[in-house]
C-alpha positions as CSV (number, residue, x, y, z in Angstrom):
1,X,170.8,-103.6,139.0
2,X,170.5,-104.2,135.0
3,X,170.7,-100.9,132.7
4,X,168.5,-100.7,129.1
5,X,168.8,-97.9,126.2
6,X,166.1,-98.4,123.3
7,X,167.9,-96.0,120.7
8,X,164.6,-94.0,119.3
9,X,165.9,-92.1,123.2
10,X,167.6,-91.3,121.3
11,X,165.8,-90.3,118.5
12,X,166.9,-93.4,115.8
13,X,163.3,-95.7,115.3
14,X,165.1,-98.7,115.6
15,X,162.8,-100.9,118.4
16,X,165.8,-101.7,119.8
17,X,166.5,-102.3,123.0
18,X,169.3,-103.8,124.7
19,X,170.3,-104.4,128.2
20,X,173.1,-105.0,130.5
21,X,174.3,-105.2,133.7
22,X,177.2,-103.1,133.8
23,X,177.2,-99.7,132.1
24,X,180.6,-101.0,129.7
25,X,178.6,-104.1,128.3
26,X,175.5,-101.9,127.6
27,X,177.8,-99.2,125.7
28,X,179.5,-102.5,123.9
29,X,176.2,-103.7,122.8
30,X,175.0,-100.0,121.9
31,X,178.4,-100.0,120.0
32,X,177.3,-104.0,118.4
33,X,174.3,-102.7,117.3
34,X,174.8,-99.9,115.9
35,X,177.3,-100.8,113.2
36,X,175.6,-103.9,112.5
37,X,171.9,-102.7,111.7
38,X,172.6,-98.2,111.6
39,X,175.4,-98.3,110.5
40,X,177.4,-95.9,112.9
41,X,180.9,-96.0,114.2
42,X,179.9,-94.5,117.4
43,X,182.5,-91.9,118.9
44,X,183.3,-91.0,122.4
45,X,180.6,-87.6,121.5
46,X,177.8,-90.2,120.3
47,X,179.0,-92.8,123.9
48,X,178.7,-89.6,126.3
49,X,175.0,-88.7,124.6
50,X,173.9,-92.4,124.3
51,X,174.9,-92.2,128.0
52,X,173.0,-89.8,129.2
53,X,170.0,-92.0,128.1
54,X,170.8,-95.3,129.9
55,X,168.4,-95.9,132.7
56,X,166.9,-99.1,134.8
57,X,165.5,-102.0,132.9
58,X,162.1,-101.3,133.1
59,X,162.4,-97.4,133.4
């Protein structure tokens, strides 16, 4: 089952939707996006919070 994460779901004014097949791949994609587009290096607290906003694609 494919997963997705939307920046706006964590209060960031951004239209990015990251998608991946596994949670590990999704976290990696979100971390790359956060650093390159928002200048944010994800720490464990931010990762733990972001994971609570992950949903199935289209969910």
